ZADO-1210 file (C-alpha; in nm, 4 decimals, padded with zeros to 6 digits):
<atoms>
<atom x="-01.3040" y="-02.3134" z="-01.8992" code="MET" pos="1"/>
<atom x="-01.0052" y="-02.0683" z="-01.8450" code="PRO" pos="2"/>
<atom x="-00.9277" y="-01.9601" z="-01.5347" code="LYS" pos="3"/>
<atom x="-01.0051" y="-01.6244" z="-01.4032" code="LEU" pos="4"/>
<atom x="-00.7929" y="-01.3495" z="-01.3080" code="LYS" pos="5"/>
<atom x="-00.7704" y="-01.2116" z="-00.9674" code="THR" pos="6"/>
<atom x="-00.7465" y="-00.8228" z="-00.9721" code="HIS" pos="7"/>
<atom x="-00.4276" y="-00.7817" z="-00.7696" code="LYS" pos="8"/>
<atom x="-00.5232" y="-00.4150" z="-00.6254" code="ALA" pos="9"/>
<atom x="-00.8460" y="-00.5813" z="-00.4818" code="THR" pos="10"/>
<atom x="-00.6643" y="-00.8758" z="-00.3521" code="GLN" pos="11"/>
<atom x="-00.4691" y="-00.6566" z="-00.1315" code="ARG" pos="12"/>
<atom x="-00.7463" y="-00.3915" z="-00.0278" code="ARG" pos="13"/>
<atom x="-00.9953" y="-00.6587" z="00.1159" code="PHE" pos="14"/>
<atom x="-00.9771" y="-00.9359" z="00.3462" code="HIS" pos="15"/>
<atom x="-01.2430" y="-01.2351" z="00.3430" code="ILE" pos="16"/>
<atom x="-01.3509" y="-01.3828" z="00.6863" code="THR" pos="17"/>
<atom x="-01.4062" y="-01.7441" z="00.7421" code="GLY" pos="18"/>
<atom x="-01.7752" y="-01.6830" z="00.7296" code="SER" pos="19"/>
<atom x="-01.7330" y="-01.4860" z="00.3966" code="GLY" pos="20"/>
<atom x="-01.7824" y="-01.1539" z="00.4977" code="LYS" pos="21"/>
<atom x="-01.5627" y="-00.8776" z="00.2869" code="ILE" pos="22"/>
<atom x="-01.3665" y="-00.6663" z="00.5375" code="MET" pos="23"/>
<atom x="-01.1535" y="-00.3258" z="00.4330" code="ARG" pos="24"/>
<atom x="-00.9343" y="-00.1035" z="00.6116" code="MET" pos="25"/>
<atom x="-00.9995" y="00.2544" z="00.6526" code="LYS" pos="26"/>
<atom x="-00.8594" y="00.5617" z="00.4739" code="GLY" pos="27"/>
<atom x="-00.6232" y="00.8693" z="00.5348" code="ALA" pos="28"/>
<atom x="-00.4608" y="00.5995" z="00.7904" code="ARG" pos="29"/>
<atom x="-00.0961" y="00.7685" z="00.7121" code="SER" pos="30"/>
<atom x="-00.1328" y="01.1404" z="00.5909" code="HIS" pos="31"/>
<atom x="-00.1126" y="01.4065" z="00.8766" code="PHE" pos="32"/>
<atom x="-00.0965" y="01.1209" z="01.1342" code="ARG" pos="33"/>
<atom x="00.0620" y="01.3534" z="01.3969" code="ARG" pos="34"/>
<atom x="-00.2229" y="01.5817" z="01.4388" code="ARG" pos="35"/>
<atom x="-00.4780" y="01.3025" z="01.4515" code="LYS" pos="36"/>
<atom x="-00.5853" y="01.2143" z="01.8283" code="THR" pos="37"/>
<atom x="-00.4969" y="00.8910" z="01.9769" code="GLY" pos="38"/>
<atom x="-00.8562" y="00.7600" z="01.9511" code="ARG" pos="39"/>
<atom x="-00.8795" y="00.8083" z="01.6041" code="VAL" pos="40"/>
<atom x="-00.5246" y="00.6645" z="01.5530" code="LYS" pos="41"/>
<atom x="-00.6625" y="00.3397" z="01.7373" code="ARG" pos="42"/>
<atom x="-00.9635" y="00.3211" z="01.5157" code="GLN" pos="43"/>
<atom x="-00.7421" y="00.3093" z="01.2194" code="PHE" pos="44"/>
<atom x="-00.6337" y="-00.0476" z="01.2941" code="GLY" pos="45"/>
<atom x="-00.9957" y="-00.1940" z="01.3065" code="ASP" pos="46"/>
<atom x="-01.1475" y="-00.3869" z="00.9952" code="LEU" pos="47"/>
<atom x="-01.4705" y="-00.2485" z="00.8658" code="LEU" pos="48"/>
<atom x="-01.7384" y="-00.4665" z="00.6482" code="PRO" pos="49"/>
<atom x="-01.7779" y="-00.3407" z="00.3008" code="VAL" pos="50"/>
<atom x="-02.1160" y="-00.1627" z="00.2282" code="HIS" pos="51"/>
<atom x="-02.3589" y="-00.4247" z="00.0602" code="PRO" pos="52"/>
<atom x="-02.4013" y="-00.2166" z="-00.2645" code="ALA" pos="53"/>
<atom x="-02.0148" y="-00.2787" z="-00.3289" code="GLU" pos="54"/>
<atom x="-02.0279" y="-00.6535" z="-00.2394" code="ILE" pos="55"/>
<atom x="-02.0821" y="-00.7831" z="-00.6011" code="ALA" pos="56"/>
<atom x="-01.8617" y="-00.5658" z="-00.7792" code="ARG" pos="57"/>
<atom x="-01.5888" y="-00.6574" z="-00.5327" code="ILE" pos="58"/>
<atom x="-01.6757" y="-01.0426" z="-00.5342" code="ARG" pos="59"/>
<atom x="-01.6197" y="-01.0086" z="-00.9476" code="ARG" pos="60"/>
<atom x="-01.2878" y="-00.8890" z="-00.8713" code="LEU" pos="61"/>
<atom x="-01.1956" y="-01.1953" z="-00.6683" code="LEU" pos="62"/>
<atom x="-01.3398" y="-01.4683" z="-00.8426" code="PRO" pos="63"/>
<atom x="-01.1785" y="-01.7247" z="-00.6050" code="TYR" pos="64"/>
<atom x="-01.1704" y="-01.5198" z="-00.2826" code="GLY" pos="65"/>
<atom x="-00.9051" y="-01.4429" z="-00.0501" code="ILE" pos="66"/>
<atom x="-00.7908" y="-01.5461" z="00.2916" code="LYS" pos="67"/>
</atoms>
């Protein structure tokens, strides 16, 4: 069988944990950053799990997973 290609944009946007969960970052992290509160800016640093409806689509783009 030929090798499957990894979708590089997806590889940069998502992270797979050791237990297999797909994590993502929040959007709007850099635009109008000065007017956001400190609490909001701190929350931008957290990783969030991907919605279950999107997991199959992301797994198809990342056939070998990413660490």
